C-alpha positions as YAML, in Angstrom:
chain: A
units: angstrom
residues:
- id: 1
  name: MET
  ca: [-153.51, 37.79, -108.25]
- id: 2
  name: SER
  ca: [-156.88, 39.34, -107.49]
- id: 3
  name: ASN
  ca: [-157.67, 42.98, -108.07]
- id: 4
  name: HIS
  ca: [-157.84, 43.45, -104.33]
- id: 5
  name: PHE
  ca: [-154.10, 42.93, -104.09]
- id: 6
  name: TYR
  ca: [-153.31, 45.82, -106.44]
- id: 7
  name: PHE
  ca: [-155.92, 48.08, -104.87]
- id: 8
  name: LEU
  ca: [-154.44, 47.44, -101.42]
- id: 9
  name: ILE
  ca: [-150.93, 48.27, -102.64]
- id: 10
  name: CYS
  ca: [-152.20, 51.53, -104.13]
- id: 11
  name: ALA
  ca: [-154.10, 52.36, -100.94]
- id: 12
  name: ALA
  ca: [-151.00, 51.77, -98.81]
- id: 13
  name: VAL
  ca: [-148.53, 53.59, -101.07]
- id: 14
  name: ALA
  ca: [-150.68, 56.53, -102.27]
- id: 15
  name: PRO
  ca: [-150.43, 58.66, -99.07]
- id: 16
  name: VAL
  ca: [-146.66, 58.12, -99.03]
- id: 17
  name: ILE
  ca: [-146.35, 59.34, -102.61]
- id: 18
  name: ALA
  ca: [-148.50, 62.35, -101.73]
- id: 19
  name: GLY
  ca: [-146.21, 63.26, -98.84]
- id: 20
  name: LEU
  ca: [-143.08, 62.89, -100.97]
- id: 21
  name: GLY
  ca: [-144.58, 65.01, -103.72]
- id: 22
  name: TYR
  ca: [-145.56, 67.72, -101.24]
- id: 23
  name: ILE
  ca: [-142.09, 68.07, -99.76]
- id: 24
  name: CYS
  ca: [-140.47, 68.05, -103.21]
- id: 25
  name: ALA
  ca: [-142.82, 70.84, -104.29]
- id: 26
  name: LYS
  ca: [-141.71, 72.87, -101.28]
- id: 27
  name: ASP
  ca: [-138.07, 72.53, -102.36]
- id: 28
  name: ARG
  ca: [-138.57, 75.02, -105.19]
- id: 29
  name: TYR
  ca: [-135.18, 76.59, -105.89]
- id: 30
  name: HIS
  ca: [-132.55, 73.87, -105.58]
- id: 31
  name: LYS
  ca: [-133.90, 70.39, -106.32]
- id: 32
  name: GLU
  ca: [-132.11, 67.40, -104.87]
- id: 33
  name: PRO
  ca: [-130.69, 64.69, -107.21]
- id: 34
  name: LEU
  ca: [-133.09, 61.85, -107.89]
- id: 35
  name: ASN
  ca: [-130.54, 59.19, -106.93]
- id: 36
  name: MET
  ca: [-130.09, 60.82, -103.50]
- id: 37
  name: LEU
  ca: [-133.86, 60.93, -102.92]
- id: 38
  name: ILE
  ca: [-134.27, 57.29, -103.92]
- id: 39
  name: GLY
  ca: [-131.33, 56.34, -101.69]
- id: 40
  name: ALA
  ca: [-132.85, 58.18, -98.71]
- id: 41
  name: PHE
  ca: [-136.22, 56.49, -99.30]
- id: 42
  name: PHE
  ca: [-134.71, 53.01, -99.37]
- id: 43
  name: CYS
  ca: [-132.67, 53.83, -96.26]
- id: 44
  name: GLY
  ca: [-136.03, 54.24, -94.53]
- id: 45
  name: VAL
  ca: [-137.28, 50.96, -95.98]
- id: 46
  name: LEU
  ca: [-134.17, 49.11, -94.77]
- id: 47
  name: CYS
  ca: [-134.59, 50.75, -91.38]
- id: 48
  name: THR
  ca: [-137.64, 48.56, -90.74]
- id: 49
  name: ILE
  ca: [-135.44, 45.45, -90.34]
- id: 50
  name: PRO
  ca: [-133.46, 46.55, -87.24]
- id: 51
  name: VAL
  ca: [-136.54, 48.34, -85.89]
- id: 52
  name: PHE
  ca: [-138.64, 45.17, -85.84]
- id: 53
  name: ILE
  ca: [-135.80, 43.17, -84.29]
- id: 54
  name: VAL
  ca: [-135.27, 45.69, -81.47]
- id: 55
  name: GLU
  ca: [-139.02, 46.09, -80.90]
- id: 56
  name: PHE
  ca: [-139.44, 42.31, -80.61]
- id: 57
  name: PHE
  ca: [-136.88, 42.10, -77.81]
- id: 58
  name: LEU
  ca: [-138.29, 45.15, -76.00]
- id: 59
  name: GLU
  ca: [-141.80, 43.69, -76.05]
- id: 60
  name: PHE
  ca: [-140.44, 40.36, -74.82]
- id: 61
  name: PHE
  ca: [-138.62, 42.23, -72.01]
- id: 62
  name: LEU
  ca: [-141.88, 43.67, -70.67]
- id: 63
  name: LYS
  ca: [-143.70, 40.32, -70.83]
- id: 64
  name: ALA
  ca: [-140.80, 38.56, -69.11]
- id: 65
  name: PHE
  ca: [-140.73, 40.86, -66.08]
- id: 66
  name: VAL
  ca: [-144.38, 41.94, -65.75]
- id: 67
  name: ASP
  ca: [-147.10, 39.29, -65.85]
- id: 68
  name: SER
  ca: [-150.12, 41.54, -66.33]
- id: 69
  name: PRO
  ca: [-149.13, 45.18, -66.81]
- id: 70
  name: SER
  ca: [-151.70, 47.88, -66.21]
- id: 71
  name: PRO
  ca: [-153.09, 49.72, -69.26]
- id: 72
  name: LEU
  ca: [-151.07, 52.81, -68.32]
- id: 73
  name: LEU
  ca: [-147.75, 50.92, -68.00]
- id: 74
  name: TYR
  ca: [-148.40, 48.92, -71.16]
- id: 75
  name: ALA
  ca: [-149.24, 52.06, -73.16]
- id: 76
  name: PHE
  ca: [-146.23, 54.01, -71.87]
- id: 77
  name: TRP
  ca: [-143.71, 51.22, -72.48]
- id: 78
  name: THR
  ca: [-145.06, 50.28, -75.89]
- id: 79
  name: ALA
  ca: [-145.52, 53.86, -77.11]
- id: 80
  name: PHE
  ca: [-142.41, 55.62, -75.87]
- id: 81
  name: ILE
  ca: [-139.82, 52.85, -75.49]
- id: 82
  name: VAL
  ca: [-140.78, 50.15, -77.98]
- id: 83
  name: ALA
  ca: [-142.18, 52.28, -80.81]
- id: 84
  name: ALA
  ca: [-141.12, 55.95, -80.59]
- id: 85
  name: CYS
  ca: [-137.62, 55.64, -79.17]
- id: 86
  name: THR
  ca: [-136.64, 52.68, -81.34]
- id: 87
  name: GLU
  ca: [-138.06, 53.97, -84.60]
- id: 88
  name: GLU
  ca: [-136.92, 57.59, -84.30]
- id: 89
  name: CYS
  ca: [-133.40, 56.72, -83.10]
- id: 90
  name: LEU
  ca: [-132.83, 54.23, -85.91]
- id: 91
  name: LYS
  ca: [-134.36, 56.54, -88.53]
- id: 92
  name: PHE
  ca: [-132.04, 59.28, -87.31]
- id: 93
  name: LEU
  ca: [-128.99, 57.01, -87.56]
- id: 94
  name: PHE
  ca: [-129.85, 56.09, -91.14]
- id: 95
  name: LEU
  ca: [-130.55, 59.74, -92.00]
- id: 96
  name: TYR
  ca: [-127.35, 61.01, -90.38]
- id: 97
  name: GLY
  ca: [-125.18, 58.34, -91.95]
- id: 98
  name: PHE
  ca: [-126.65, 58.96, -95.39]
- id: 99
  name: ILE
  ca: [-126.53, 62.75, -95.72]
- id: 100
  name: TRP
  ca: [-124.37, 64.37, -93.04]
- id: 101
  name: LYS
  ca: [-121.12, 64.31, -95.04]
- id: 102
  name: SER
  ca: [-122.74, 64.29, -98.46]
- id: 103
  name: PRO
  ca: [-121.89, 67.27, -100.71]
- id: 104
  name: GLU
  ca: [-125.56, 67.41, -101.69]
- id: 105
  name: PHE
  ca: [-126.49, 68.40, -98.13]
- id: 106
  name: ASP
  ca: [-125.55, 71.99, -98.87]
- id: 107
  name: GLU
  ca: [-128.50, 74.13, -97.74]
- id: 108
  name: ARG
  ca: [-130.90, 74.26, -94.83]
- id: 109
  name: PHE
  ca: [-134.04, 72.86, -96.44]
- id: 110
  name: ASP
  ca: [-132.17, 69.72, -97.58]
- id: 111
  name: GLY
  ca: [-132.35, 68.31, -94.07]
- id: 112
  name: ILE
  ca: [-136.14, 68.37, -94.11]
- id: 113
  name: VAL
  ca: [-136.30, 66.85, -97.60]
- id: 114
  name: TYR
  ca: [-134.05, 63.92, -96.73]
- id: 115
  name: GLY
  ca: [-135.62, 63.52, -93.29]
- id: 116
  name: VAL
  ca: [-139.06, 63.16, -94.84]
- id: 117
  name: PHE
  ca: [-137.82, 60.70, -97.49]
- id: 118
  name: VAL
  ca: [-136.18, 58.46, -94.87]
- id: 119
  name: SER
  ca: [-139.20, 58.66, -92.58]
- id: 120
  name: LEU
  ca: [-141.73, 57.97, -95.33]
- id: 121
  name: GLY
  ca: [-139.61, 55.10, -96.64]
- id: 122
  name: PHE
  ca: [-140.03, 53.50, -93.24]
- id: 123
  name: ALA
  ca: [-143.73, 54.43, -93.14]
- id: 124
  name: CYS
  ca: [-144.32, 52.88, -96.58]
- id: 125
  name: ALA
  ca: [-142.88, 49.51, -95.55]
- id: 126
  name: GLU
  ca: [-144.74, 49.61, -92.23]
- id: 127
  name: ASN
  ca: [-147.98, 50.56, -93.98]
- id: 128
  name: LEU
  ca: [-147.76, 47.62, -96.38]
- id: 129
  name: LEU
  ca: [-147.19, 45.22, -93.49]
- id: 130
  name: TYR
  ca: [-150.17, 46.54, -91.50]
- id: 131
  name: VAL
  ca: [-152.53, 46.62, -94.48]
- id: 132
  name: PHE
  ca: [-151.73, 43.12, -95.70]
- id: 133
  name: GLY
  ca: [-151.72, 41.86, -92.13]
- id: 134
  name: SER
  ca: [-155.30, 43.09, -91.78]
- id: 135
  name: PHE
  ca: [-156.17, 41.60, -95.16]
- id: 136
  name: SER
  ca: [-154.89, 38.13, -94.22]
- id: 137
  name: SER
  ca: [-156.55, 38.06, -90.80]
- id: 138
  name: GLU
  ca: [-159.79, 40.03, -91.20]
- id: 139
  name: GLY
  ca: [-160.48, 40.43, -94.90]
- id: 140
  name: VAL
  ca: [-160.61, 43.10, -97.58]
- id: 141
  name: PHE
  ca: [-162.88, 45.57, -95.78]
- id: 142
  name: ALA
  ca: [-160.65, 45.64, -92.68]
- id: 143
  name: ALA
  ca: [-157.57, 46.13, -94.86]
- id: 144
  name: PHE
  ca: [-159.08, 49.15, -96.63]
- id: 145
  name: GLN
  ca: [-160.22, 50.53, -93.29]
- id: 146
  name: THR
  ca: [-156.67, 50.17, -91.93]
- id: 147
  name: SER
  ca: [-155.16, 51.86, -94.97]
- id: 148
  name: PHE
  ca: [-157.65, 54.74, -94.73]
- id: 149
  name: MET
  ca: [-157.02, 55.41, -91.03]
- id: 150
  name: ARG
  ca: [-153.26, 55.16, -91.43]
- id: 151
  name: ALA
  ca: [-153.37, 57.53, -94.41]
- id: 152
  name: ILE
  ca: [-155.11, 60.15, -92.25]
- id: 153
  name: PHE
  ca: [-153.07, 59.81, -89.07]
- id: 154
  name: SER
  ca: [-150.04, 57.47, -89.17]
- id: 155
  name: ILE
  ca: [-148.45, 58.66, -92.42]
- id: 156
  name: PRO
  ca: [-148.66, 62.36, -91.40]
- id: 157
  name: CYS
  ca: [-147.16, 61.44, -88.02]
- id: 158
  name: HIS
  ca: [-144.12, 59.83, -89.69]
- id: 159
  name: PHE
  ca: [-143.98, 62.72, -92.17]
- id: 160
  name: PHE
  ca: [-143.76, 65.41, -89.49]
- id: 161
  name: CYS
  ca: [-141.38, 63.35, -87.32]
- id: 162
  name: GLY
  ca: [-139.08, 63.34, -90.36]
- id: 163
  name: VAL
  ca: [-139.56, 67.11, -90.63]
- id: 164
  name: ILE
  ca: [-138.51, 67.57, -86.99]
- id: 165
  name: LEU
  ca: [-135.43, 65.36, -87.39]
- id: 166
  name: GLY
  ca: [-134.36, 67.07, -90.62]
- id: 167
  name: TYR
  ca: [-135.05, 70.56, -89.30]
- id: 168
  name: TYR
  ca: [-132.75, 70.25, -86.31]
- id: 169
  name: LEU
  ca: [-130.15, 68.37, -88.34]
- id: 170
  name: SER
  ca: [-130.02, 71.36, -90.71]
- id: 171
  name: LEU
  ca: [-129.73, 73.79, -87.80]
- id: 172
  name: ALA
  ca: [-126.85, 71.74, -86.42]
- id: 173
  name: LYS
  ca: [-124.99, 71.82, -89.72]
- id: 174
  name: PHE
  ca: [-125.62, 75.34, -91.00]
- id: 175
  name: GLU
  ca: [-126.28, 77.67, -88.07]
- id: 176
  name: THR
  ca: [-123.20, 79.79, -87.36]
- id: 177
  name: THR
  ca: [-123.31, 79.08, -83.63]
- id: 178
  name: ASN
  ca: [-123.27, 75.32, -84.28]
- id: 179
  name: ARG
  ca: [-120.84, 74.92, -87.18]
- id: 180
  name: PHE
  ca: [-117.70, 75.45, -85.10]
- id: 181
  name: SER
  ca: [-118.90, 74.08, -81.77]
- id: 182
  name: PRO
  ca: [-119.30, 70.27, -81.56]
- id: 183
  name: ILE
  ca: [-121.07, 70.62, -78.21]
- id: 184
  name: ALA
  ca: [-123.66, 73.06, -79.57]
- id: 185
  name: GLN
  ca: [-124.02, 70.91, -82.66]
- id: 186
  name: GLY
  ca: [-124.65, 67.80, -80.61]
- id: 187
  name: ASN
  ca: [-127.15, 69.60, -78.39]
- id: 188
  name: THR
  ca: [-129.13, 70.72, -81.43]
- id: 189
  name: ILE
  ca: [-129.19, 67.21, -82.87]
- id: 190
  name: LEU
  ca: [-130.31, 65.75, -79.54]
- id: 191
  name: LYS
  ca: [-133.03, 68.37, -79.31]
- id: 192
  name: GLY
  ca: [-134.43, 67.24, -82.66]
- id: 193
  name: LEU
  ca: [-134.25, 63.59, -81.62]
- id: 194
  name: PHE
  ca: [-135.97, 64.38, -78.31]
- id: 195
  name: PHE
  ca: [-138.88, 66.24, -79.92]
- id: 196
  name: SER
  ca: [-139.43, 63.59, -82.58]
- id: 197
  name: ILE
  ca: [-139.53, 60.86, -79.89]
- id: 198
  name: LEU
  ca: [-141.82, 62.99, -77.73]
- id: 199
  name: PHE
  ca: [-144.38, 63.68, -80.47]
- id: 200
  name: HIS
  ca: [-144.28, 60.11, -81.77]
- id: 201
  name: GLY
  ca: [-144.59, 58.76, -78.24]
- id: 202
  name: ILE
  ca: [-147.61, 60.93, -77.38]
- id: 203
  name: TYR
  ca: [-149.30, 59.90, -80.63]
- id: 204
  name: ASP
  ca: [-148.81, 56.19, -79.92]
- id: 205
  name: PHE
  ca: [-149.54, 56.49, -76.19]
- id: 206
  name: ILE
  ca: [-153.08, 57.76, -76.78]
- id: 207
  name: LEU
  ca: [-153.82, 54.91, -79.21]
- id: 208
  name: PHE
  ca: [-152.24, 52.16, -77.10]
- id: 209
  name: TYR
  ca: [-153.90, 53.36, -73.89]
- id: 210
  name: GLN
  ca: [-157.29, 53.43, -75.59]
- id: 211
  name: SER
  ca: [-156.66, 49.97, -77.04]
- id: 212
  name: ALA
  ca: [-155.66, 48.56, -73.63]
- id: 213
  name: LEU
  ca: [-158.76, 50.01, -71.95]
- id: 214
  name: ASN
  ca: [-161.03, 48.56, -74.63]
- id: 215
  name: ALA
  ca: [-159.35, 45.16, -74.35]
- id: 216
  name: ASN
  ca: [-160.03, 45.07, -70.60]
- id: 217
  name: ALA
  ca: [-163.64, 46.12, -71.20]
- id: 218
  name: ASN
  ca: [-164.08, 43.33, -73.75]
- id: 219
  name: GLN
  ca: [-162.69, 40.79, -71.29]
- id: 220
  name: ASP
  ca: [-165.23, 41.92, -68.69]
- id: 221
  name: ALA
  ca: [-167.95, 41.57, -71.35]
- id: 222
  name: GLU
  ca: [-169.36, 45.01, -70.51]
- id: 223
  name: TRP
  ca: [-168.63, 48.60, -71.38]
- id: 224
  name: SER
  ca: [-169.20, 50.93, -68.47]
- id: 225
  name: PHE
  ca: [-170.22, 54.56, -68.82]
- id: 226
  name: GLU
  ca: [-166.75, 55.54, -67.62]
- id: 227
  name: THR
  ca: [-165.09, 53.53, -70.40]
- id: 228
  name: CYS
  ca: [-167.28, 55.17, -73.05]
- id: 229
  name: VAL
  ca: [-166.52, 58.68, -71.76]
- id: 230
  name: THR
  ca: [-162.79, 57.88, -71.58]
- id: 231
  name: ASN
  ca: [-162.82, 56.75, -75.21]
- id: 232
  name: ILE
  ca: [-164.52, 59.96, -76.32]
- id: 233
  name: VAL
  ca: [-162.10, 62.13, -74.33]
- id: 234
  name: LEU
  ca: [-159.06, 60.26, -75.67]
- id: 235
  name: PHE
  ca: [-160.34, 60.61, -79.23]
- id: 236
  name: VAL
  ca: [-160.78, 64.38, -78.82]
- id: 237
  name: ILE
  ca: [-157.31, 64.70, -77.29]
- id: 238
  name: PHE
  ca: [-155.92, 62.65, -80.17]
- id: 239
  name: LEU
  ca: [-157.49, 64.95, -82.77]
- id: 240
  name: VAL
  ca: [-156.28, 68.11, -81.01]
- id: 241
  name: PHE
  ca: [-152.78, 66.69, -80.65]
- id: 242
  name: ASN
  ca: [-152.59, 65.87, -84.36]
- id: 243
  name: ILE
  ca: [-153.71, 69.34, -85.36]
- id: 244
  name: VAL
  ca: [-151.11, 70.95, -83.06]
- id: 245
  name: PHE
  ca: [-148.39, 68.57, -84.29]
- id: 246
  name: TRP
  ca: [-149.19, 69.31, -87.94]
- id: 247
  name: ARG
  ca: [-149.07, 73.06, -87.29]
- id: 248
  name: ILE
  ca: [-145.68, 72.78, -85.60]
- id: 249
  name: GLY
  ca: [-144.30, 70.69, -88.46]
- id: 250
  name: GLY
  ca: [-145.79, 73.04, -91.04]
- id: 251
  name: ARG
  ca: [-144.10, 76.03, -89.42]
- id: 252
  name: ARG
  ca: [-140.75, 74.24, -89.49]
- id: 253
  name: ILE
  ca: [-141.21, 73.57, -93.20]
- id: 254
  name: GLY
  ca: [-142.21, 77.18, -93.88]
- id: 255
  name: HIS
  ca: [-139.29, 78.55, -91.87]
- id: 256
  name: LEU
  ca: [-136.62, 76.79, -93.92]
- id: 257
  name: ALA
  ca: [-138.50, 76.81, -97.25]
- id: 258
  name: ASN
  ca: [-138.73, 80.62, -97.25]
- id: 259
  name: LEU
  ca: [-135.03, 81.24, -96.55]
- id: 260
  name: LEU
  ca: [-133.85, 80.72, -100.13]
- id: 261
  name: GLN
  ca: [-135.86, 82.91, -102.52]
- id: 262
  name: PRO
  ca: [-134.77, 84.03, -105.98]
- id: 263
  name: ASP
  ca: [-134.88, 87.75, -105.18]
- id: 264
  name: LEU
  ca: [-132.66, 87.23, -102.14]
- id: 265
  name: ARG
  ca: [-130.40, 84.68, -103.79]
- id: 266
  name: PHE
  ca: [-129.43, 86.84, -106.76]
- id: 267
  name: GLU
  ca: [-130.23, 90.48, -105.92]
- id: 268
  name: SER
  ca: [-129.36, 90.93, -102.26]
- id: 269
  name: ASP
  ca: [-126.25, 91.04, -100.12]
- id: 270
  name: ALA
  ca: [-127.82, 88.28, -98.01]
- id: 271
  name: PHE
  ca: [-126.24, 85.70, -100.36]
- id: 272
  name: ILE
  ca: [-122.78, 85.28, -101.83]
- id: 273
  name: THR
  ca: [-121.32, 82.92, -104.45]
- id: 274
  name: CYS
  ca: [-118.36, 80.69, -103.64]
- id: 275
  name: SER
  ca: [-115.36, 81.47, -105.81]
- id: 276
  name: CYS
  ca: [-114.23, 77.83, -105.64]
- id: 277
  name: CYS
  ca: [-117.30, 75.72, -106.51]
- id: 278
  name: GLY
  ca: [-119.91, 78.31, -107.54]
- id: 279
  name: LYS
  ca: [-122.37, 77.43, -104.76]
- id: 280
  name: THR
  ca: [-124.70, 80.30, -103.70]
- id: 281
  name: TYR
  ca: [-125.21, 80.42, -99.95]
- id: 282
  name: GLU
  ca: [-126.12, 82.75, -97.10]
- id: 283
  name: SER
  ca: [-123.60, 85.48, -96.33]
- id: 284
  name: ASP
  ca: [-123.82, 84.88, -92.57]
- id: 285
  name: LEU
  ca: [-121.99, 81.55, -93.00]
- id: 286
  name: LEU
  ca: [-118.23, 81.66, -92.49]
- id: 287
  name: SER
  ca: [-117.47, 79.09, -95.20]
- id: 288
  name: CYS
  ca: [-119.08, 77.42, -98.19]
- id: 289
  name: PRO
  ca: [-121.30, 74.50, -97.05]
- id: 290
  name: ARG
  ca: [-120.32, 72.49, -100.14]
- id: 291
  name: CYS
  ca: [-116.51, 72.81, -100.36]
- id: 292
  name: ASN
  ca: [-115.71, 74.53, -97.01]
- id: 293
  name: GLN
  ca: [-113.92, 77.39, -98.79]
- id: 294
  name: LEU
  ca: [-113.66, 80.34, -96.39]
- id: 295
  name: THR
  ca: [-115.44, 83.55, -97.30]
- id: 296
  name: GLU
  ca: [-113.22, 86.53, -98.05]
- id: 297
  name: GLN
  ca: [-114.03, 88.20, -94.75]
- id: 298
  name: SER
  ca: [-113.44, 85.11, -92.62]
- id: 299
  name: PHE
  ca: [-110.22, 84.38, -94.57]
- id: 300
  name: ARG
  ca: [-108.94, 87.88, -93.84]
- id: 301
  name: ASP
  ca: [-109.84, 87.48, -90.17]
- id: 302
  name: GLN
  ca: [-108.06, 84.13, -89.95]
- id: 303
  name: GLU
  ca: [-105.08, 85.43, -91.87]
- id: 304
  name: SER
  ca: [-104.79, 88.38, -89.50]
- id: 305
  name: ALA
  ca: [-105.04, 86.15, -86.46]
- id: 306
  name: ASN
  ca: [-102.66, 83.41, -87.64]
- id: 307
  name: PHE
  ca: [-100.06, 85.08, -89.85]
- id: 308
  name: ASN
  ca: [-99.74, 88.67, -88.70]
- id: 309
  name: PRO
  ca: [-97.21, 88.90, -85.83]
- id: 310
  name: GLN
  ca: [-98.24, 92.44, -85.00]
- id: 311
  name: TYR
  ca: [-101.87, 91.35, -84.73]
- id: 312
  name: GLN
  ca: [-100.86, 88.53, -82.39]
- id: 313
  name: GLN
  ca: [-98.75, 90.91, -80.28]
- id: 314
  name: LEU
  ca: [-101.56, 93.41, -80.05]
- id: 315
  name: HIS
  ca: [-104.05, 90.66, -79.13]
- id: 316
  name: THR
  ca: [-101.70, 89.35, -76.44]
- id: 317
  name: PHE
  ca: [-101.05, 92.86, -75.13]
- id: 318
  name: ASN
  ca: [-104.77, 93.62, -74.88]
- id: 319
  name: ASN
  ca: [-105.44, 90.41, -72.96]
- id: 320
  name: PHE
  ca: [-102.45, 90.60, -70.62]
- id: 321
  name: TYR
  ca: [-102.25, 94.32, -69.87]
- id: 322
  name: ALA
  ca: [-105.94, 95.19, -69.90]
- id: 323
  name: ASN
  ca: [-106.01, 95.33, -66.10]
- id: 324
  name: HIS
  ca: [-102.53, 96.88, -65.61]
- id: 325
  name: ASP
  ca: [-102.96, 100.35, -67.09]
- id: 326
  name: THR
  ca: [-101.57, 102.02, -63.96]
- id: 327
  name: GLN
  ca: [-98.41, 99.92, -64.01]
- id: 328
  name: PHE
  ca: [-97.77, 100.25, -67.75]
- id: 329
  name: PRO
  ca: [-99.43, 103.52, -68.80]
- id: 330
  name: ASN
  ca: [-97.20, 104.11, -71.84]
- id: 331
  name: ARG
  ca: [-96.45, 100.56, -72.86]
- id: 332
  name: ASN
  ca: [-96.06, 99.99, -76.61]
- id: 333
  name: PRO
  ca: [-97.61, 96.67, -77.68]
- id: 334
  name: TYR
  ca: [-95.12, 96.28, -80.53]
- id: 335
  name: ASP
  ca: [-92.11, 96.34, -78.16]
- id: 336
  name: MET
  ca: [-92.97, 93.02, -76.48]
- id: 337
  name: GLN
  ca: [-90.07, 90.59, -76.64]
...
């Protein structure tokens, strides 16, 4: 094989490795097992197979029902339905199936770590296909140009979409308001899926719309002043969008990365240690995220509610007679039979 082959592999894989190294460096206090990280990465790689199958049928659907779609319709359908919705939904299914019930998913930042590994596993496989596709059709220079542009824009887009998915998955699992409410939990997960599809769709929409406009201009064999201005405006919007998207993703990383710090973990009442498995976790949780052992306070509350007859009588009395003080002014709650 020529040297170009190895250089192209390095160019396609290097930004993925950089993203994985960055998110691992952010997970400073409780590193994830290497086998779990490798498994999450290859889940993303395997995700490309159903994604390409679904995308093929969705593209065929548009061509079958619309002979010559407008640039706006083509960009919207391809960006939001074919690419963003398909890729983010399937990446989420692989991510959820891999980590949701895993004992290693035991703190908030884990969701972002595994979300990024799944997302960049998909991005790595996609990047190799695009780079070598350019190499086979247009040559070495076009392949390096493709790898460079995707390293700057496409890989960060997949990276931060994984951050969004993992962030809301962690909120759904560990936030107190979500842990014991399946409806609230589902709403939080859907919110993460919605935002990842939205950001991914906007990213692709700008590129596909610009590509469709340029294709029409090339067919007409002339570039009007309006087409040139539109390209410049779309490029500026694309740059601004990426900067905003990166800032949002960076804040999500910082929010969860700063929750578990050594001084809080070991010297503050903000964290407690599970008496069953030894896991250190936030004191606002009602049970251990690893073994589901109730905290002492929540166990006492449950014991009082479930096993103390006097507590149950008092609770029933307070609910039933709260609005009947004039009829039962001297009623004793412990005399209820």
